[in-house]
Steps between C-alpha positions, in 0.01 A plus 500: 500500500786737580662423166170583324470832680860580415444426133184710508685793657782465246238499226352826629845659511583376150165622367562849634855494361387401153219754503743772609747408225270648241494831685871578494595743221785409268838613630676552166262553210625475144600841360203523261245353741298689754545358852204310639287730715507436872174349613287681751390333824153455346645319198705273724190429710302411188766242411562361849157515671331201334790271587552643847134477604481143369810405701363661817169320456689171463714566807197593708293203383785253558509591869879473510544804718411505867536749783692816419568400140128452435424835666762673286363339185134571580528837677792670324590351166157407362337838586799686353480297179121538487534879535748517213327246278139618546334617180546875466756518783763770490833322502795691639860428588391491864252217424766298320752561779251399771432167329871438457576592861230267634568202273878476518531435876220242482663312214842512667358365827333214314828410335691514829271248673471271198665161467717613211875445534688808625659577162160496329354724770774753429431483127126554544549787747743664257239466224237659724742782581570548131131539425471753784800685358339512155180640648690755708700607195199525271289678762726667757346602829462872549788644697461786742705809425642727764239764585748762605865541424741749643626764259856451383611819676361405843771437761516160664395487863800448724739570214822694554411712197203685650 
């Protein structure tokens, strides 16, 4: 049973990876070609949502998760995916990041407690991390900027040059 749940989790990670592969723009386009446009979060959701919702339905119906893992799946991941994948939903980078942030720890914890050999656990966790990295690169989280900065001519407090 543990092996089945591990394969299922690996399948979810691989599905997300393959779906994300189509969203990465070309790095070095041919000189006469126009680079592929970067997909918006809504376009990515349109490609990924059918597969992701089907996988979540399968995981939930299989009853593989118990306790905290089941709570995370049913109370965090599924509602986040439903919000992004609902018809007419406004998909933003924040939505995509919230799904990624909720799913990655769950998948990693499943791998860690699985019956896979240690070297395979490392490989799967690296793959999960790679998918997270692709998502973070394609849709970076908003970073806070400094609200106030001291002018360049302001003396430093406690400095000998005051």
